[in-house]
N, C-alpha and C positions, 0 to 999 in steps of 0.2 A: 460445400464441402464444409464439414462438423467443424467446429472450436474443438482445438482437439485439446481437452488442459490438464496441464500433468501432475499437478501437486496445489492443495492450500496453499500459497507461501506466509500471509497473513491473514491474522485479527485488527483489524484499525477503531481505537477508540475516539472521537474524536472528544476533545474537556473542555474542559475554560483550565488557563494557567496552571491559574492552584492546586485543581485537583490531579491534572497530571505529575506533581508531586504527589500527591498520597500518595496516586495511582500505582510512581515508582514503589513507595515504598513499598505497597500490599508485593507488587509480586519478586519484587529482586532482594525486602524480608525477609515478609511475611512469609512463604513461599520457599524465598532462600532460591530461586532463576536469576541468572545471570545474565547483565547489562550488557551489550552491542556497544560492547567499543570503538566501533567502527560506524556507527550510524552516521548518515547525511547528512550535515550544513542542508538543513530544508530554508530558506529568510524566513524569517515571518509566522516559525510552525519551531514550537518550544517542544518536548517531548525528547520521550526515547523509548526501544527495541527493546525487545526483555523475548532470550530466546527460551524455546522449550525445546525437551529435552529431542526431539523425534525432525527438529530440523528450520520447524513453525515461529514464528511470530507473535507477540503479541508488537506491535504499536500502539506504543501512548502518544496525541500529536494532542496538543496546549494551543490555545488559541480564545483572544477572549472577544467573541465573534466573530461576524464568519470572516472567512480564513483567506488570503491574497486572489487565493488563487480558486477561490467562488465563484461562477459561470452564471449562476441565477439562484434564482429560490426552489433547493434540492439540487443541485450540482456545487456539493462542497465536496472536494472529495479529503475535506479531513473531515468530513461526518460518520458517523458510526460507518463503515462497512466491511466484505472481507477481500482478498485480490488472491484471485486466481494467476498462477504461471503458465502459460500454452506454449506448446509449439512457437507456431507465427502472430505476434502481433500483429502484421502486415496481413496473416490471408481472417486474421479475426476479423477485423475491420472489416477489412472486405467480403463478410457472412454477414456481415449486422449489418452496414451498407443492403445486401443485396436482403437479406431479410424487413429490412425494411426498421430495424431495432435504432431508437429515438439512442444516441447514446453521446458523449462528451469527453474532451482529450483536455490530457496533460501531456508537455513536451519539456523532455531537458528540465525542467523544473528542479534536479539532484542531482541530475546527474548527462552528460550533453547527448548522452542514447539515447534514453526515457521514454520510451514514448510508454504511458498509461490511459486507455478504458476506463472509462466507467458508465454502466448500464444500472435498469432500478427490475429486479426479476417482477412476479406480479404484485406480491408483498410490497415492494414500494421495499425493500429492502439493497444498498449501493451494497454494486460487487463493480472493483477494480480488475482490471483485466492487463498484464505483462506479461514482457517475454521472459521463458523463465532464468537463462541467464544471464539476466541481464546482474542480476545481484542474488549473490547469499546469505545466509542469514553469520553475522562476524565472518565476513570476508570483501578484503576491500575495494574496490570498483578495482584497482591494477588486477586483483589479485583475482577473480569473477571470471576471463573469460577464459582463465590458464583448466578452473575447478569448473566451467558447466555450471 
């Protein structure tokens, strides 16, 4: 069964902590894009979520060196990536397994029910896959279930 991608959720930029501040100033200051005040606390990751007018976000992920969530070379979810929201993350994982696609996961990092899958495209770009209704930009987790 194909993986049903519903939307581009965010683009993540992995940068040093100092550059994270400059990135925030660039997106929120120069470009006047609102900062998402409901960003989850991600232990060990300094950063910001910036809202774009179409509901997608820019995630600025600050870490001086490999993040505490790195699973080895090329497997650090804080590195640059795009994140796609899917209809069913468990079905997406089953499809990756069925096709023999190498991936790594993060479970419950910033939310007790968050499951993230990470794969690489043929050019080596990292792609995150997660459940669509897990989180919407600017909406606290408690409200996300009612807002889809």
